C-alpha positions in Angstrom: 96.6 151.5 -100.6 100.0 151.9 -99.1 99.1 155.1 -98.2 100.5 156.1 -94.8 98.8 156.3 -91.1 96.9 159.9 -90.9 97.3 161.0 -87.4 97.5 157.5 -86.4 94.6 155.8 -87.9 95.4 153.4 -90.3 93.7 154.4 -93.9 90.4 153.2 -94.2 90.6 150.6 -97.6 87.1 150.6 -98.7 87.0 154.8 -98.4 90.3 154.9 -100.4 88.7 153.2 -103.5 85.7 154.5 -103.1 87.5 157.8 -103.2 88.9 156.6 -106.3 86.4 155.0 -108.4 82.5 155.7 -106.6 82.4 159.6 -108.5 84.4 158.0 -111.7 81.8 155.2 -112.5 78.5 155.3 -114.0 77.3 152.0 -112.9 77.6 151.2 -109.3 77.2 147.2 -107.8 79.8 147.4 -105.3 78.1 149.8 -102.9 75.9 148.8 -99.6 72.9 150.9 -99.4 69.6 150.9 -101.6 69.2 153.1 -104.9 69.0 156.3 -103.3 65.5 158.3 -103.7 64.5 161.8 -105.1 63.4 164.9 -103.4 60.3 163.6 -105.7 59.7 160.6 -104.3 60.6 161.4 -100.8 58.0 164.0 -100.7 55.5 161.4 -102.0 56.3 159.0 -99.7 56.0 161.6 -96.8 53.6 163.7 -97.8 55.0 167.1 -96.7 55.1 169.9 -99.8 58.2 172.3 -100.4 56.3 175.2 -98.7 56.4 173.3 -95.3 60.0 174.1 -95.4 59.0 178.5 -95.5 58.4 178.3 -91.6 61.8 176.9 -91.0 64.5 179.2 -89.3 68.1 178.2 -89.8 68.3 178.4 -86.0 70.9 175.9 -84.6 70.1 172.6 -83.1 70.7 170.7 -79.9 73.4 168.4 -79.2 71.9 165.7 -79.0 69.7 165.8 -82.3 66.3 168.7 -82.7 63.6 167.6 -80.7 61.3 166.2 -83.6 63.8 163.9 -84.9 64.8 162.7 -81.9 61.5 162.0 -80.9 60.3 160.2 -83.9 63.8 158.0 -83.4 62.7 157.2 -80.0 59.2 156.2 -80.5 60.7 153.9 -83.3 63.5 152.3 -81.4 63.7 152.9 -77.7 60.1 152.9 -76.5 59.7 156.7 -76.6 63.4 157.2 -74.6 64.7 159.9 -75.6 67.1 160.2 -72.9 69.0 157.1 -74.5 68.8 158.9 -77.9 71.2 160.8 -80.1 71.1 162.2 -83.9 74.7 161.6 -85.7 75.9 163.1 -88.6 75.6 159.4 -90.3 76.9 156.4 -88.0 80.3 157.2 -88.8 80.1 159.8 -86.2 78.5 157.7 -83.9 81.3 155.1 -84.3 84.3 157.6 -83.8 82.4 158.6 -80.7 81.8 155.5 -79.1 85.0 154.1 -79.7 86.9 157.2 -78.2 84.4 157.1 -75.2 83.5 153.9 -74.4 87.4 152.8 -74.4 90.1 152.6 -72.9 93.9 152.2 -74.6 94.7 148.6 -73.5 91.3 147.0 -73.3 90.5 144.4 -75.4 87.5 144.8 -78.5 86.3 141.2 -80.0 85.3 142.6 -84.0 83.4 140.1 -85.9 85.3 139.7 -89.2 85.5 140.7 -91.7 84.2 144.4 -91.0 83.7 147.8 -91.6 87.2 148.7 -90.7 85.8 152.2 -88.9 84.6 149.0 -86.5 87.8 148.2 -85.6 90.7 150.8 -86.1 89.4 153.2 -84.7 89.9 151.5 -81.6 93.2 150.0 -82.7 94.9 153.7 -83.1 93.8 153.9 -79.5 95.8 151.1 -78.3 93.0 149.0 -77.2 94.2 145.0 -78.2 91.9 144.1 -81.4 90.8 140.3 -81.7 88.6 139.3 -84.6 85.6 137.0 -84.4 85.8 135.1 -87.8 82.7 134.5 -89.9 84.4 131.5 -92.7 83.4 131.9 -95.9 83.8 127.3 -96.0 80.8 127.7 -93.7 78.8 130.3 -95.3 80.3 132.9 -93.3 77.5 131.5 -90.3 78.5 133.1 -87.2 80.0 130.6 -85.1 78.8 131.6 -81.3 80.9 129.1 -79.3 84.1 130.5 -81.3 82.7 133.7 -79.5 82.6 132.2 -76.1 86.5 131.3 -76.4 86.8 134.3 -77.6 85.6 136.4 -74.8 87.4 134.4 -72.1 90.0 137.6 -71.6 86.4 139.6 -70.8 87.2 142.2 -73.5 85.9 145.7 -72.9 83.9 145.7 -75.9 82.1 142.8 -78.3 81.2 144.9 -82.0 79.1 143.0 -84.2 77.2 144.1 -87.4 73.6 142.0 -88.6 73.0 141.5 -90.8 76.2 141.8 -92.3 78.5 144.1 -94.0 80.0 142.7 -96.4 78.2 138.8 -96.4 74.5 139.7 -95.8 74.5 136.9 -93.1 72.2 137.4 -90.0 71.4 135.8 -86.8 68.4 134.5 -85.4 66.3 136.0 -82.4 67.5 133.2 -80.2 71.0 133.8 -81.8 70.8 137.6 -80.9 69.9 136.6 -77.3 73.0 134.4 -76.8 74.9 137.4 -78.2 73.4 139.5 -75.6 74.4 136.0 -72.9 78.0 136.3 -73.7 78.6 140.1 -73.3 77.1 140.0 -70.1 78.9 137.2 -69.1 81.8 138.9 -70.1 80.9 142.0 -68.4 81.2 144.0 -71.8 79.6 146.1 -73.9 77.4 145.2 -76.7 78.1 147.1 -80.3 75.5 146.6 -82.3 75.3 147.7 -85.8 72.3 147.9 -86.9 73.1 150.0 -90.5 70.9 146.9 -92.5 68.9 146.1 -89.8 65.6 147.0 -91.2 66.1 145.3 -94.3 66.0 141.5 -94.2 64.9 139.1 -97.2 65.0 135.7 -95.1 63.4 136.6 -91.6 61.4 139.8 -89.4 63.7 142.3 -87.9 65.3 142.1 -85.1 64.7 144.8 -82.4 67.6 146.5 -80.9 68.8 144.4 -78.3 67.9 144.5 -74.6 70.7 144.9 -72.5 72.0 147.6 -70.1 75.6 147.9 -71.3 74.4 148.1 -75.1 75.3 150.3 -77.9 73.5 150.6 -81.3 73.7 152.7 -83.8 71.9 153.0 -87.7 71.9 155.2 -90.5 69.4 156.5 -93.1 72.0 155.9 -95.7 71.4 151.8 -96.0 67.6 150.7 -96.1 66.3 154.0 -96.5 68.2 155.1 -100.0 69.1 158.8 -98.1 72.7 158.7 -97.9 73.3 161.9 -98.8 71.3 163.8 -95.8 74.4 162.4 -93.4 72.1 161.5 -90.9 72.7 158.9 -88.4 71.2 158.2 -84.4 73.0 156.1 -81.5 70.9 154.8 -78.8 73.5 154.4 -75.4 73.3 154.8 -71.4 72.5 158.2 -70.5 75.9 158.9 -69.2 77.6 158.2 -72.3 75.7 160.1 -74.4 76.7 163.1 -71.9 80.0 162.3 -72.8 79.7 162.2 -76.9 77.7 165.7 -76.7 81.1 167.0 -75.0 83.1 165.6 -77.4 81.3 166.4 -80.0 81.5 170.2 -78.9 85.2 169.8 -80.8 84.2 168.4 -83.9 80.4 169.0 -85.6 78.0 170.8 -82.3 74.9 169.4 -84.1 73.4 168.0 -87.2 72.4 170.7 -89.9 68.0 171.1 -88.7 67.3 171.2 -92.5 68.8 168.0 -92.8 66.5 166.8 -89.5 63.9 168.4 -91.3 63.7 166.0 -94.1 64.8 163.1 -91.7 62.6 163.2 -89.1 59.6 162.7 -92.4 61.6 159.8 -93.6 61.9 157.7 -90.1 58.1 159.0 -89.2 57.3 157.5 -92.7 60.0 154.6 -92.4 58.0 151.7 -92.8 56.8 153.0 -96.2 60.6 153.5 -97.7 61.6 150.4 -96.0 59.2 148.3 -97.7 59.5 149.7 -101.3 63.0 149.5 -101.1 62.6 145.9 -99.5 60.8 144.9 -102.9 62.9 146.5 -105.2 65.7 144.7 -103.4 64.2 141.6 -103.7 63.8 141.5 -106.7 67.3 142.6 -107.5 68.4 139.8 -105.7 66.4 136.9 -107.7 68.0 138.4 -111.0 71.8 138.1 -109.2 71.3 134.8 -107.8 70.0 133.2 -111.2 72.9 135.0 -112.9 75.3 133.5 -110.1 73.9 129.9 -110.8 74.5 129.8 -114.5 78.3 130.4 -113.5 79.2 127.8 -111.5 83.2 128.3 -112.1 83.7 131.7 -111.8 81.2 132.7 -108.8 80.5 131.4 -105.2 77.2 133.3 -104.2 76.7 132.4 -100.4 72.7 134.2 -100.6 72.7 137.0 -98.0 69.4 137.1 -95.7 69.6 140.9 -95.3 70.9 144.7 -96.6 71.8 144.9 -100.5 75.1 143.2 -100.3 76.7 140.2 -101.2 80.6 138.7 -100.5 81.2 136.8 -104.1 84.2 134.3 -103.9 85.9 134.3 -107.7 87.6 131.4 -107.7 90.5 131.4 -110.4 90.6 134.7 -110.4 94.6 135.5 -110.2 94.4 138.6 -109.4 91.0 140.4 -108.1 91.8 143.8 -107.6 93.2 144.0 -110.9 89.8 142.5 -111.8 88.0 145.4 -110.1 90.3 148.0 -111.5 89.6 147.7 -115.1 85.7 147.4 -114.3 85.8 150.7 -113.0 88.5 152.7 -115.4 87.4 150.7 -118.3 83.6 150.0 -117.9 83.0 152.3 -115.7 81.5 149.2 -113.0 82.2 149.7 -109.7 82.6 146.7 -107.5 84.5 146.5 -104.5 87.1 144.5 -103.6 87.4 142.2 -100.8 90.7 143.2 -100.2 89.3 146.4 -98.7 87.6 144.0 -96.0 91.4 142.6 -95.5 93.8 140.6 -97.0 92.4 137.0 -96.7 89.6 137.8 -99.0 91.1 139.0 -101.8 89.2 136.6 -103.8 85.8 138.1 -103.0 84.4 140.8 -104.1 81.5 143.0 -102.5 78.8 143.1 -105.0 75.6 145.5 -104.4 72.1 144.7 -105.3 70.0 148.1 -104.4 70.5 150.1 -107.1 68.1 150.2 -110.4 67.8 147.1 -112.3 69.1 147.8 -115.5 72.7 149.3 -113.9 72.7 145.9 -111.7 72.3 144.2 -115.0 74.6 146.3 -117.1 77.1 145.9 -114.3 76.6 142.6 -114.1 77.4 141.9 -118.0 80.6 144.2 -118.1 81.7 141.8 -114.4 81.1 138.5 -116.5 82.9 140.0 -119.2 86.3 140.1 -117.9 86.0 137.2 -115.4 85.4 135.1 -118.8 89.0 137.4 -119.8 90.6 137.1 -116.9 90.6 133.6 -116.5 91.5 132.5 -120.0 94.3 134.4 -119.9 95.5 132.7 -116.8 95.1 129.4 -118.8 96.6 130.8 -121.5 
């Protein structure tokens, strides 16, 4: 993981790990998304037929997104206001565009920690000062809003949050979400709300997007829908910012393929059915994961997630978690993500994903348990 910087941006540890192992394993219990849908399942859930594709003309789409998909997303997230909606290549493009256009070198941003690396290192590469808002493992990763208030006294330009959170799965209440808005408003800061896991909750109803004039929100079809291969996402932001984003993407990707937008539009129009299916499956797997962890109190410490399909497990007594994860990937063909991908202070953790099939979860947990027992025995000897 000592790859040199590329174009001034620190290499993304998580993506480096996934590039090495994601396509080289047979059992994935490290990813943060739900089970991928097949075309057959998507057609059954959405009610379209292959014949519906026959009328498609391979024409350019639009800078802000195709009319149909943009309207469908706006109906779901902005009360039908398409002026605040842009279709993007996953949420990754939205992150890149926003960090380049809503910030200037020298600005300060406050970012929840741990976090998906792109949420802070693009800004850091642009010369912004990154301030961490830590979620403490000792407190079950509970968000400390009093601590956040202390951190924003320097009046940052942006506050970046992600709830339900990746990788821990913790979330906030509706009252806490409103307090986040108030903190951002008092600081005069953008509030970036990463909604990647927002629709898939376990301990409460999904939260709406925050109501705040300076809010920037994005989401993806990858995490809760099982459509990662579409590489389609969305961004809600004030129209002037979206206009600048469209101008920058003129130099990057221009627009999202209308072929992909066809499937995404059907998915968002049937999102309730898709998410309900994925939530039921995830909650079944979460119960299996919870039972497994409870049976290994000396090896695993689990904070049950409020949402999403990832948990951040602490592995007490493991001398080298990265090595254990490499053993799992290279010998057992099981993917688990070491906590170091989210920062050195999490070197004794792993991100464990439970959104895949139940079979791969149980096979993966069995292999992980064997490695944990073996590695601890080696340390003791």
